[in-house]
Wavefront OBJ file of the C-alpha trace (Angstrom):
o trace
v 40.489 111.452 29.490
v 41.647 111.925 33.086
v 42.045 108.992 35.466
v 39.043 110.275 37.418
v 36.751 110.493 34.369
v 37.990 107.106 33.108
v 37.157 105.630 36.497
v 33.649 107.131 36.346
v 33.104 105.622 32.871
v 34.367 102.257 34.151
v 31.925 102.396 37.065
v 28.990 103.249 34.790
v 29.811 100.472 32.306
v 30.330 97.942 35.125
v 26.978 98.919 36.625
v 25.213 98.644 33.245
v 26.751 95.239 32.448
v 26.035 93.850 35.926
v 22.490 95.220 35.763
v 21.877 93.545 32.376
v 23.089 90.219 33.767
v 20.989 90.695 36.884
v 17.933 91.492 34.739
v 18.101 88.554 32.349
v 18.024 85.594 34.744
v 15.065 86.702 36.917
v 13.183 87.818 33.792
v 13.614 84.295 32.473
v 12.457 82.707 35.746
v 9.396 84.939 36.158
v 8.389 84.453 32.514
v 8.687 80.670 32.793
v 6.279 80.621 35.755
v 3.572 82.184 33.580
v 4.295 79.796 30.694
v 4.214 76.573 32.752
v 0.577 75.636 32.016
v 1.257 76.075 28.274
v 4.418 73.924 28.524
v 2.490 71.306 30.539
v -0.193 71.186 27.855
v 2.286 70.750 24.971
v 4.419 68.032 26.591
v 1.701 66.449 28.846
v 3.820 66.835 32.014
v 2.829 65.839 35.536
v 2.973 68.409 38.356
v 6.396 67.313 39.665
v 8.145 67.267 36.253
v 6.548 70.654 35.534
v 8.297 71.982 38.645
v 11.624 70.787 37.240
v 11.242 73.055 34.191
v 11.823 75.909 36.639
v 13.999 74.042 39.173
v 16.541 72.517 36.730
v 18.037 75.952 36.038
v 18.281 76.687 39.760
v 19.931 73.364 40.533
v 22.706 73.655 37.944
v 23.310 77.319 38.843
v 23.580 76.450 42.547
v 25.947 73.529 41.795
v 28.478 75.665 39.938
v 28.159 79.084 41.568
v 30.695 78.688 44.391
v 33.340 77.033 42.137
v 32.928 79.747 39.497
v 33.103 82.469 42.168
v 36.533 81.109 43.146
v 37.607 80.664 39.495
v 36.676 84.327 38.892
v 38.783 85.479 41.865
v 41.796 83.608 40.439
v 41.450 84.096 36.662
v 39.425 87.317 36.404
v 35.809 88.303 37.053
v 35.333 90.050 33.704
v 36.394 86.904 31.801
v 34.077 84.568 33.714
v 31.177 87.041 33.440
v 31.711 87.108 29.650
v 31.673 83.297 29.423
v 28.530 83.239 31.558
v 26.478 85.756 29.602
v 27.522 84.043 26.333
v 26.525 80.566 27.594
v 23.208 81.869 28.927
v 22.373 83.580 25.616
v 23.305 80.606 23.398
v 21.194 78.148 25.397
v 18.271 80.568 25.500
v 18.133 79.996 21.737
v 18.371 76.209 22.211
v 15.581 76.230 24.831
v 13.391 78.276 22.491
v 13.856 75.634 19.777
v 13.151 72.640 22.057
v 11.111 69.821 20.533
v 10.907 67.649 23.671
v 10.932 68.058 27.438
v 14.373 66.361 27.556
v 15.807 68.983 25.201
v 14.151 71.774 27.185
v 15.447 70.526 30.548
v 18.959 70.042 29.096
v 18.969 73.613 27.784
v 17.744 74.887 31.157
v 20.589 73.047 32.923
v 23.170 74.604 30.582
v 21.515 78.013 30.999
v 22.007 77.475 34.732
v 25.768 76.965 34.261
v 25.886 80.309 32.446
v 23.779 81.813 35.204
v 26.271 80.555 37.813
v 29.080 82.482 36.077
v 26.920 85.631 35.997
v 25.798 85.342 39.637
v 29.331 84.622 40.867
v 30.847 87.736 39.278
v 28.313 90.561 38.803
v 28.067 91.751 42.408
v 31.808 91.100 42.937
v 32.649 93.378 39.969
v 30.464 96.151 41.407
v 32.024 95.769 44.850
v 35.501 95.952 43.267
v 34.709 99.100 41.258
v 32.624 101.142 43.731
v 34.107 102.515 46.991
v 32.312 101.707 50.302
v 30.502 105.074 50.447
v 28.858 104.445 47.029
v 28.437 100.684 47.286
v 24.967 100.574 48.823
v 23.551 102.781 46.069
v 25.199 100.675 43.312
v 23.991 97.420 44.863
v 20.523 98.935 45.260
v 20.420 99.781 41.537
v 21.628 96.272 40.724
v 18.926 94.719 42.928
v 16.393 97.054 41.280
v 17.397 95.584 37.903
v 16.716 92.114 39.330
v 13.244 93.237 40.318
v 12.692 94.998 37.000
v 13.345 91.615 35.403
v 10.939 90.022 37.847
v 8.409 92.783 37.065
v 8.562 92.505 33.298
v 8.735 88.692 33.448
v 5.082 88.019 34.311
v 3.873 91.024 32.273
v 5.792 90.374 29.035
v 5.857 86.609 29.620
v 2.052 86.555 29.731
v 1.749 88.619 26.543
v 4.414 86.604 24.690
v 2.985 83.220 25.747
v -0.590 84.158 24.891
v 0.189 85.674 21.484
v 3.478 84.091 20.290
v 3.768 80.869 22.322
v 6.038 79.927 25.229
v 9.163 79.556 23.063
v 9.190 83.310 22.431
v 10.049 83.853 26.128
v 13.480 82.267 25.642
v 14.164 84.042 22.353
v 13.298 87.429 23.924
v 16.476 87.129 26.042
v 18.789 87.038 23.056
v 19.014 90.774 22.079
v 19.841 91.825 25.648
v 22.323 88.990 26.019
v 24.111 90.046 22.819
v 24.155 93.675 24.046
v 25.810 92.605 27.306
v 28.368 90.488 25.400
v 29.349 93.464 23.197
v 29.629 95.824 26.190
v 31.935 93.408 28.014
v 34.135 92.927 24.925
v 34.556 96.583 23.959
v 33.715 98.790 26.945
v 34.379 96.984 30.234
v 38.008 97.583 31.185
v 39.780 95.739 34.005
v 39.902 92.093 35.103
v 39.733 92.101 38.950
v 41.521 88.924 40.016
v 42.731 89.620 43.575
v 43.429 85.905 44.193
v 45.548 85.550 41.013
v 48.172 82.797 41.274
v 46.380 80.854 44.022
v 45.426 77.208 43.421
v 41.932 76.014 42.554
v 40.423 73.323 44.794
v 39.285 70.661 42.295
v 38.557 68.008 44.939
v 36.325 70.353 46.932
v 34.524 71.418 43.754
v 33.760 67.813 42.796
v 32.449 66.966 46.286
v 30.279 70.104 46.247
v 28.851 69.599 42.754
v 27.888 66.011 43.591
v 26.479 66.662 47.077
v 24.233 69.601 46.214
v 22.200 67.920 43.415
v 21.856 64.763 45.545
v 20.419 66.902 48.352
v 18.147 68.940 46.082
v 16.874 66.095 43.921
v 16.440 63.886 46.980
v 14.430 66.588 48.710
v 12.086 66.911 45.730
v 11.654 63.082 45.630
v 10.532 62.815 49.268
v 8.763 61.010 50.903
v 9.860 58.009 48.770
v 12.805 55.742 49.605
v 14.937 57.186 46.795
v 14.258 60.678 48.134
v 15.333 59.720 51.669
v 18.549 58.006 50.454
v 19.566 60.885 48.171
v 18.748 63.546 50.782
v 20.888 61.768 53.403
v 23.699 61.287 50.852
v 23.539 64.983 50.023
v 23.719 65.988 53.706
v 26.713 63.680 54.286
v 28.361 65.087 51.151
v 27.918 68.679 52.344
v 29.447 67.747 55.743
v 32.437 66.103 53.989
v 32.789 69.230 51.841
v 32.829 71.532 54.892
v 35.451 69.358 56.646
v 37.581 69.268 53.478
v 37.373 73.054 53.036
v 38.665 73.636 56.591
v 41.788 71.559 55.814
v 42.708 72.416 52.223
v 45.142 75.297 51.585
v 43.129 76.987 48.786
v 39.421 76.364 49.484
v 36.686 77.326 47.030
v 34.562 78.286 50.038
v 36.298 80.138 52.851
v 34.635 78.312 55.759
v 36.497 80.558 58.206
v 34.332 83.419 56.935
v 31.397 81.596 58.551
v 33.289 80.531 61.677
v 34.957 83.868 62.458
v 32.668 86.440 60.835
v 29.253 86.585 62.542
v 27.930 89.260 60.196
v 28.826 87.187 57.122
v 27.434 83.948 58.588
v 24.062 85.262 59.771
v 23.543 87.520 56.733
v 23.953 84.476 54.478
v 21.669 82.396 56.716
v 19.041 85.154 56.562
v 19.302 85.178 52.743
v 18.928 81.378 52.594
v 15.793 81.509 54.764
v 14.280 84.448 52.899
v 14.656 82.889 49.448
v 13.482 79.493 50.740
v 10.316 81.181 51.949
v 9.573 83.417 48.967
v 10.755 82.065 45.621
v 7.950 79.555 44.985
v 5.283 82.226 45.612
v 5.320 83.277 41.937
v 5.280 79.644 40.779
v 2.298 78.720 43.003
v 0.297 81.896 42.387
v 0.802 81.621 38.615
v -0.774 78.148 38.677
v -3.482 79.302 41.124
v -4.484 82.277 38.957
v -4.621 80.237 35.743
v -6.157 77.022 37.117
v -8.378 78.124 40.035
v -9.279 81.662 38.901
v -9.345 80.756 35.187
v -7.245 83.728 34.052
v -5.376 83.809 30.733
v -1.572 84.081 30.774
v -1.608 87.831 30.086
v -4.122 88.565 32.880
v -2.210 86.388 35.370
v 0.945 88.288 34.452
v -0.746 91.626 35.218
v -1.630 90.384 38.711
v 1.813 88.941 39.501
v 3.621 92.072 38.331
v 2.523 93.984 41.455
v 5.131 92.311 43.700
v 8.302 92.948 41.664
v 7.187 96.475 40.683
v 7.147 97.431 44.369
v 10.532 95.681 44.784
v 12.034 97.658 41.877
v 10.750 100.985 43.210
v 11.929 100.539 46.807
v 15.220 98.610 46.358
v 17.422 101.660 45.568
v 15.853 103.487 48.542
v 16.565 100.485 50.796
v 20.165 100.335 49.534
v 20.760 104.023 50.324
v 19.034 103.602 53.681
v 21.462 100.801 54.573
v 24.391 103.185 53.905
v 23.066 105.411 56.702
v 21.180 103.077 59.067
v 22.392 99.751 60.458
v 21.594 97.195 57.650
v 20.325 94.497 60.040
v 17.487 96.786 61.224
v 16.315 97.565 57.682
v 16.675 93.922 56.536
v 14.908 92.503 59.607
v 11.961 94.880 59.105
v 11.706 93.630 55.512
v 11.797 89.997 56.656
v 8.965 90.638 59.164
v 6.763 92.267 56.494
v 7.408 89.289 54.189
v 6.385 86.823 56.921
v 3.136 88.749 57.428
v 2.342 88.665 53.697
v 3.016 84.933 53.449
v 0.736 84.243 56.412
v -2.096 86.153 54.714
v -1.718 83.908 51.631
v -2.694 80.875 53.748
v -6.311 82.136 53.514
v -6.505 81.760 49.712
v -9.568 79.982 48.305
v -11.471 79.833 45.024
v -13.425 83.013 45.944
v -10.485 85.191 47.056
v -10.713 88.672 45.516
v -7.970 89.583 43.047
v -7.547 92.934 44.835
v -6.633 91.070 48.035
v -3.965 89.092 46.156
v -2.522 92.265 44.601
v -2.330 93.950 48.036
v -0.503 90.959 49.556
v 1.922 90.832 46.612
v 2.662 94.550 47.109
v 3.351 93.897 50.810
v 5.696 91.029 49.884
v 7.442 93.296 47.377
v 8.053 95.990 49.994
v 9.308 93.422 52.505
v 11.711 91.854 50.033
v 13.052 95.229 48.841
v 13.797 96.264 52.427
v 15.555 92.940 53.036
v 17.624 92.254 49.931
v 19.756 95.374 49.250
v 20.735 95.956 52.937
v 21.484 92.248 53.377
v 23.731 92.214 50.285
v 25.458 95.376 51.527
v 26.069 93.719 54.921
v 27.604 90.583 53.330
v 29.928 92.392 50.910
v 31.009 94.998 53.481
v 31.958 92.320 56.020
v 34.836 90.793 53.979
v 38.158 92.033 52.561
v 38.689 92.608 48.836
v 40.298 89.295 47.951
v 37.147 87.476 49.137
v 34.659 89.561 47.105
v 34.192 86.806 44.511
v 33.803 84.118 47.179
v 31.401 86.318 49.190
v 29.353 87.144 46.082
v 29.329 83.474 45.067
v 28.382 82.371 48.589
v 25.522 84.864 48.776
v 24.384 83.805 45.308
v 24.531 80.168 46.404
v 22.364 80.990 49.430
v 19.906 82.649 47.054
v 19.863 79.784 44.548
v 19.855 77.063 47.218
v 17.008 78.882 48.937
v 15.111 79.158 45.658
v 15.743 75.459 45.011
v 14.551 74.537 48.523
v 11.474 76.690 47.955
v 10.691 74.817 44.726
v 11.529 71.544 46.506
v 8.947 72.319 49.187
v 6.389 73.157 46.480
v 7.089 69.918 44.575
v 7.026 67.897 47.807
v 3.639 69.441 48.630
v 2.403 68.525 45.139
v 3.656 64.947 45.550
v 1.886 64.602 48.931
v -1.376 66.408 48.100
v -1.849 65.646 44.378
v 0.609 62.915 43.316
v 2.412 62.649 39.989
v -0.538 63.630 37.799
v -1.444 66.490 35.495
v -3.241 69.333 37.306
v -6.794 68.997 35.956
v -10.176 70.136 37.342
v -10.672 67.010 39.472
v -7.418 67.787 41.347
v -8.173 71.490 42.010
v -9.373 70.963 45.658
v -6.184 69.106 46.795
v -4.097 71.564 44.748
v -5.654 74.477 46.672
v -5.100 72.719 50.016
v -1.498 72.090 49.005
v -0.642 75.699 48.178
v -2.196 76.870 51.477
v 0.031 74.362 53.305
v 3.059 75.611 51.357
v 2.353 79.248 52.262
v 2.013 78.317 55.935
v 5.421 76.574 55.852
v 6.936 79.608 54.112
v 5.445 82.018 56.679
v 6.919 80.016 59.575
v 10.319 79.923 57.844
v 10.308 83.673 57.275
v 9.303 84.381 60.882
v 12.349 82.382 62.016
v 14.455 84.355 59.531
v 13.727 87.606 61.391
v 15.767 86.309 64.336
v 18.633 85.152 62.104
v 18.703 88.624 60.544
v 18.774 90.362 63.948
v 21.478 88.003 65.276
v 24.140 89.150 62.757
v 25.260 92.107 64.907
v 26.393 95.571 63.856
v 28.059 96.127 60.491
v 29.238 99.604 61.408
l 1 2 3 4 5 6 7 8 9 10 11 12 13 14 15 16 17 18 19 20 21 22 23 24 25 26 27 28 29 30 31 32 33 34 35 36 37 38 39 40 41 42 43 44 45 46 47 48 49 50 51 52 53 54 55 56 57 58 59 60 61 62 63 64 65 66 67 68 69 70 71 72 73 74 75 76 77 78 79 80 81 82 83 84 85 86 87 88 89 90 91 92 93 94 95 96 97 98 99 100 101 102 103 104 105 106 107 108 109 110 111 112 113 114 115 116 117 118 119 120 121 122 123 124 125 126 127 128 129 130 131 132 133 134 135 136 137 138 139 140 141 142 143 144 145 146 147 148 149 150 151 152 153 154 155 156 157 158 159 160 161 162 163 164 165 166 167 168 169 170 171 172 173 174 175 176 177 178 179 180 181 182 183 184 185 186 187 188 189 190 191 192 193 194 195 196 197 198 199 200 201 202 203 204 205 206 207 208 209 210 211 212 213 214 215 216 217 218 219 220 221 222 223 224 225 226 227 228 229 230 231 232 233 234 235 236 237 238 239 240 241 242 243 244 245 246 247 248 249 250 251 252 253 254 255 256 257 258 259 260 261 262 263 264 265 266 267 268 269 270 271 272 273 274 275 276 277 278 279 280 281 282 283 284 285 286 287 288 289 290 291 292 293 294 295 296 297 298 299 300 301 302 303 304 305 306 307 308 309 310 311 312 313 314 315 316 317 318 319 320 321 322 323 324 325 326 327 328 329 330 331 332 333 334 335 336 337 338 339 340 341 342 343 344 345 346 347 348 349 350 351 352 353 354 355 356 357 358 359 360 361 362 363 364 365 366 367 368 369 370 371 372 373 374 375 376 377 378 379 380 381 382 383 384 385 386 387 388 389 390 391 392 393 394 395 396 397 398 399 400 401 402 403 404 405 406 407 408 409 410 411 412 413 414 415 416 417 418 419 420 421 422 423 424 425 426 427 428 429 430 431 432 433 434 435 436 437 438 439 440 441 442 443 444 445 446 447 448 449 450 451 452 453 454 455 456 457 458 459 460
């Protein structure tokens, strides 16, 4: 085999492995949203604890993503990806066998640690393997696999939950996880450790992994005293972390990338805003369709699938478009369409036609497809090779932190409008008022994100 053909095989295997990793985690998240009412019924959970079934994974993944991105740069991205996909697969089995909510939440936290290793390496491996002229297309395919996972999540999650129970959702991950493990072991050649030999910043990692959960948990516990104290502690911790990272010789987060690289800084800010404004949409609409509209899990899944299907179809196109047209223009257009869709969701009521919901979800899907691939391309193209793992980890952290903030807003809305109670028929009116308030907040956030996206400047 010639060097050229071997390189082509390496690129294809890297793309397949990264795509499998990118498929599994969103598939899990989208499936869980459909299964939440069934989980609530089995364990008699209140609305806020129910939110943590989804949010616990996000929190642990966000805590460890930046440290693992740096570890991967030093010790090898292939190795850390392998550990991640293995951890995620093993604890999918544990979650599927859970006999209590404590066991389930613990498994979700450990799944999140595996997810952090996957998120911190997948895109970095692709960026290492593919040259700049092919990168947008590869990233577009990878994003399409994310949205394929999001597409099949509600669809298959609804069918599995209705006919086999919610535990089957976790066990459905295992065959794909094992496939990815075998591909990494026997087919993926190369290690990609451009920062090999550099020191790992343990102090910065500890500060970061303590500050982020304090901020996130505190935010979800607002407006209580504990929530205020933890949120302030988290903010102070993040500030200490940033100061430390500017002074240490081998930071886990290259703060200078934010200070000196406008494209990197504003592209990450745009991602944070976009995910903060969009992630909880599936969570809220899943509950709305099953509680307010009275749909079964399978039927709710059919409705929710419309958004990620549009994402999956248009993401490769958006990635290729960003190779030819300035990424900030494509991404900003996507952000504007998303803001419009979120604003339309503020008009939801008990009589809203399902066709109207499907149309809005399709609009959101188009907006997100136009935003995500070009924005990822802009971030990864704005840094040099040795920072690919850090850039990938930082972008992933923006995504996960945004998703966590989105769930935090949803849980805060529940706490204010409903309280810590099970969502039953007597609480449907305040529940409906709450989700309208959440969509209004998300629409305002996304509108502001358009300006952050435009402010990044020219990539090329």
